[in-house]
C-alpha positions as CSV (number, residue, x, y, z in Angstrom):
1,M,92.9,99.7,113.2
2,A,92.5,102.9,111.3
3,D,91.8,105.9,113.5
4,V,88.1,106.4,114.2
5,P,86.9,109.9,115.4
6,A,86.2,109.8,119.1
7,E,82.6,110.5,118.7
8,D,82.3,107.6,116.3
9,Q,83.9,104.9,118.5
10,R,80.6,103.1,119.3
11,G,79.7,99.5,119.7
12,D,77.3,97.7,117.4
13,D,74.3,98.8,119.5
14,G,75.3,102.5,119.3
15,P,73.7,105.2,117.1
16,G,75.9,104.2,114.1
17,H,74.6,100.7,113.9
18,G,73.0,99.6,110.6
19,G,74.8,102.0,108.2
20,E,72.7,105.0,109.3
21,N,73.8,108.5,108.3
22,Q,74.7,110.3,111.5
23,G,75.2,114.0,110.6
24,D,77.7,113.9,107.7
25,S,79.3,110.6,108.7
26,L,78.1,107.2,107.3
27,H,78.3,104.5,110.0
28,D,78.3,100.8,109.0
29,G,77.0,98.1,111.3
30,R,80.2,96.1,110.4
31,G,82.3,98.7,112.1
32,V,83.3,101.0,109.2
33,V,82.9,104.8,109.4
34,L,83.0,107.1,106.3
35,E,83.5,110.7,107.2
36,P,83.7,113.7,104.8
37,V,86.5,116.0,105.7
38,G,85.8,118.6,103.0
39,N,86.8,119.6,99.4
40,G,85.8,116.2,97.9
41,V,87.7,114.2,100.5
42,S,86.4,111.5,102.8
43,R,88.2,109.6,105.5
44,V,87.4,105.9,106.1
45,S,88.1,104.2,109.4
46,W,87.2,100.9,111.1
47,S,86.8,99.4,114.5
48,R,89.1,97.0,116.3
49,E,86.2,94.6,116.4
50,L,86.1,94.5,112.6
51,Q,89.8,94.1,112.3
52,D,89.7,91.2,114.8
53,Q,87.4,89.3,112.4
54,G,90.3,88.9,110.1
55,F,92.1,90.4,107.1
56,E,89.7,89.2,104.4
57,V,86.5,90.3,106.2
58,A,87.9,93.7,107.2
59,S,89.4,94.5,103.8
60,A,86.2,93.7,102.0
61,A,84.1,95.9,104.3
62,V,86.6,98.8,103.9
63,R,86.8,98.3,100.1
64,D,83.0,98.5,99.9
65,H,83.1,101.9,101.6
66,V,85.9,103.2,99.4
67,T,83.8,102.2,96.3
68,L,80.8,103.9,97.8
69,A,82.6,107.1,98.4
70,L,84.2,107.3,95.0
71,E,81.4,106.0,92.8
72,E,78.2,106.9,94.5
73,L,79.1,109.8,96.7
74,K,81.3,111.2,93.9
75,Q,84.2,111.9,96.2
76,A,87.6,112.8,94.6
77,R,89.7,111.1,97.3
78,V,89.3,108.6,100.2
79,E,92.0,108.3,102.8
80,T,92.7,106.6,106.1
81,L,95.3,107.1,108.8
82,V,97.0,104.0,110.2
83,D,99.3,103.4,113.2
84,P,102.8,102.7,111.8
85,D,103.0,99.7,114.2
86,D,99.7,98.2,113.1
87,V,100.8,95.8,110.4
88,L,97.3,94.2,109.9
89,A,95.6,97.6,109.5
90,A,98.2,98.5,106.8
91,R,97.3,95.3,105.0
92,I,93.6,96.0,105.3
93,A,94.1,99.5,103.8
94,T,96.2,98.2,101.0
95,W,93.9,95.4,99.9
96,A,91.0,97.8,100.1
97,G,92.7,99.5,97.2
98,L,94.3,102.4,99.1
99,H,97.8,103.5,98.1
100,R,100.4,104.1,100.7
101,E,101.4,107.8,100.4
102,G,103.8,108.3,103.4
103,I,104.0,109.4,107.0
104,M,102.1,112.2,108.5
105,R,104.2,113.2,111.5
106,G,102.5,114.1,114.7
107,A,99.1,113.5,113.2
108,I,97.3,112.2,116.3
109,E,97.4,113.5,119.9
110,E,97.6,110.7,122.4
111,P,98.5,110.5,126.1
112,G,102.2,111.0,126.3
113,G,102.5,113.1,123.1
114,R,101.7,113.2,119.4
115,R,102.0,110.1,117.3
116,D,102.7,109.6,113.6
117,R,100.3,108.0,111.2
118,V,100.7,106.3,107.8
119,V,98.5,107.9,105.1
120,F,96.8,105.6,102.7
121,A,94.5,107.0,100.0
122,R,92.7,106.3,96.8
123,L,91.7,108.8,94.1
124,H,88.7,108.5,91.8
125,T,91.2,108.7,88.9
126,D,93.3,105.7,90.1
127,A,93.2,102.7,87.8
128,P,91.0,99.8,89.1
129,I,93.0,97.3,91.0
130,H,91.6,94.4,89.0
131,K,93.5,95.8,86.0
132,S,97.2,95.1,85.7
133,S,98.2,98.8,85.6
134,G,96.1,99.5,88.8
135,F,97.5,96.5,90.6
136,R,101.1,97.5,89.7
137,A,100.5,101.1,90.9
138,L,99.1,99.7,94.2
139,L,102.1,97.4,94.7
140,N,104.5,100.3,93.8
141,S,103.0,102.4,96.5
142,F,104.0,100.1,99.4
143,L,106.9,97.9,98.3
144,P,110.2,98.8,100.0
145,R,112.4,101.4,98.4
146,K,116.1,101.9,98.9
147,R,118.0,105.2,98.5
148,A,120.6,105.0,95.7
149,I,123.8,107.0,95.7
150,A,126.1,107.2,92.6
151,Q,129.7,108.1,93.0
152,M,132.6,108.4,90.5
153,L,136.2,107.2,91.0
154,V,138.3,109.7,89.1
155,R,142.1,109.3,89.2
156,D,145.1,111.2,87.9
157,T,148.2,109.8,86.2
158,E,149.9,109.6,89.5
159,G,147.3,107.3,91.0
160,R,145.7,109.9,93.2
161,V,141.9,110.0,93.7
162,L,139.6,113.0,93.2
163,L,137.9,113.9,96.5
164,C,135.4,116.6,97.5
165,N,135.2,118.5,100.8
166,L,131.4,118.9,101.4
167,T,129.9,121.9,103.1
168,Y,127.5,119.8,105.2
169,K,130.0,117.4,106.8
170,Q,133.6,117.5,107.8
171,D,135.0,114.4,106.1
172,W,135.8,114.2,102.4
173,D,134.1,112.0,99.9
174,L,134.1,110.9,96.2
175,P,132.2,113.2,93.9
176,G,128.6,112.1,93.2
177,G,125.2,112.2,94.9
178,V,121.7,110.8,95.3
179,V,120.1,109.2,92.2
180,E,116.8,110.9,91.5
181,V,113.6,109.0,91.1
182,N,113.5,107.2,87.7
183,E,117.0,108.3,86.9
184,A,119.6,105.9,85.7
185,P,122.6,105.7,88.1
186,H,125.2,106.2,85.4
187,V,123.4,109.3,84.2
188,A,123.0,110.6,87.8
189,V,126.7,110.4,88.6
190,S,127.8,112.3,85.5
191,R,125.1,114.9,86.2
192,E,126.3,115.3,89.8
193,V,129.9,115.6,88.8
194,E,129.0,118.3,86.3
195,E,126.7,120.2,88.7
196,E,129.1,120.0,91.7
197,L,132.5,120.4,90.0
198,G,131.8,121.7,86.5
199,L,133.5,118.7,84.9
200,E,132.0,116.7,82.1
201,I,133.1,113.1,82.6
202,A,131.2,110.2,81.2
203,A,130.6,107.3,83.7
204,G,132.5,104.2,82.8
205,R,131.8,100.7,84.1
206,L,130.4,99.9,87.5
207,V,133.3,99.0,89.8
208,L,131.6,98.7,93.2
209,T,128.3,98.2,94.8
210,D,128.5,99.2,98.5
211,W,125.6,98.7,100.9
212,L,125.5,101.4,103.6
213,P,123.8,100.4,106.9
214,P,121.5,102.8,108.8
215,W,123.7,105.6,110.2
216,S,123.3,108.9,112.1
217,G,119.6,109.4,111.2
218,W,119.9,108.0,107.7
219,D,118.1,104.8,106.5
220,D,120.2,102.3,104.7
221,A,121.3,102.9,101.1
222,V,123.1,101.4,98.2
223,C,126.2,103.3,96.8
224,L,127.2,102.5,93.2
225,V,130.7,103.6,92.3
226,F,131.5,104.1,88.6
227,D,134.9,104.3,86.9
228,G,135.6,107.9,85.9
229,G,138.9,107.0,84.2
230,V,142.5,108.4,84.5
231,H,143.1,112.1,83.7
232,E,146.0,114.5,83.5
233,R,146.4,116.3,86.8
234,R,145.6,119.6,85.1
235,I,142.0,118.6,84.9
236,A,141.8,119.8,88.5
237,D,142.4,123.4,87.2
238,R,139.0,123.2,85.5
239,I,137.1,122.4,88.6
240,V,134.5,125.0,89.5
241,P,133.1,123.9,92.9
242,Q,129.4,124.5,93.5
243,A,129.5,126.8,96.5
244,R,126.4,125.5,98.1
245,E,127.7,121.9,98.5
246,I,131.5,121.9,97.8
247,R,134.1,123.7,99.8
248,A,137.1,122.3,97.8
249,A,138.1,119.4,95.5
250,R,141.5,118.0,94.8
251,F,143.4,114.8,93.9
252,C,144.6,112.9,97.0
253,T,146.9,110.1,97.6
254,V,145.6,106.9,99.2
255,A,147.3,107.9,102.5
256,E,145.4,111.2,102.3
257,V,142.1,109.4,101.6
258,H,142.5,107.6,105.0
259,Q,143.3,110.9,106.7
260,L,140.5,112.9,105.2
261,C,137.6,110.5,104.8
262,A,135.4,108.6,107.2
263,D,136.5,105.1,107.8
264,F,133.7,103.5,105.8
265,T,134.4,105.9,102.9
266,A,138.1,105.1,102.9
267,R,137.2,101.4,102.8
268,R,134.9,101.9,99.9
269,I,137.6,103.7,97.9
270,D,140.1,101.0,98.7
271,S,137.7,98.4,97.4
272,A,136.9,100.4,94.3
273,L,140.6,100.8,93.5
274,A,141.1,97.1,93.9
275,S,138.2,96.4,91.5
276,V,139.6,98.8,88.9
277,A,143.1,97.1,89.3
278,S,141.6,93.6,88.8
279,G,139.2,94.6,86.1
280,S,136.3,93.3,88.2
281,S,133.2,94.6,89.9
282,S,132.7,93.8,93.6
283,Y,130.1,94.0,96.3
284,T,130.9,95.4,99.8
285,E,129.0,96.3,102.9
286,S,130.2,99.6,104.5
287,G,133.3,99.1,102.3
288,R,134.0,95.6,103.6
289,P,134.1,92.8,101.1
290,R,131.6,90.0,101.5
């Protein structure tokens, strides 16, 4: 269920029964509480008893209170806090029209320590969910998202690969970086190469899609490797490393790739080189072909 303030966790025979206004909070006999938290914001919560009546009954009751807050009470925002492990409560919040906004870390103090909560909210300016634009926005707020990384495979005429030594880790890697929201990956990789190395290299074709499993505090991601072409070795003389992220950059032999890079990075580079040589585009998981 969504978190109900301790003073509002009453049964149906308690003071909140029947939708009475208790102080500043509106209590519903169905088990919904609407509580103003200030500055045009109200927080909606519901009881375990309501949630146990099923998804459709609970979401309808919560949706009624969201509408009440926004349309009749003229609130600018209605929000709720949901336990990350409570899948049903998350569904109820979503189908009541509340957008998933993210995790509020340490939001609730419980025996044994503080617990995170998922924040769902709806603004009075949000498009109605019965309209296609509003429904798309609602879906977009909670559907899974995967981090995308774009890298460039740049080679010299001797077959060596351009690698970067990053300031935030010991092993070397291909130039590139995280794709920004709503940015095309091929645009992102050229931007990153210019920002990090001062080189203007247009991204060629996609040679490798590599799925990266969760690792060392990171969630999983997809790494897209684009062909950066073959260049004269003197292009390295034009490199201007971005001091904040790049310690050094140079062309390396395949043997050096395996010495300097993490094992999964070396596997990715091997697979990318194989794709370039064959004129194909391949898919790998942690650098291993599938």
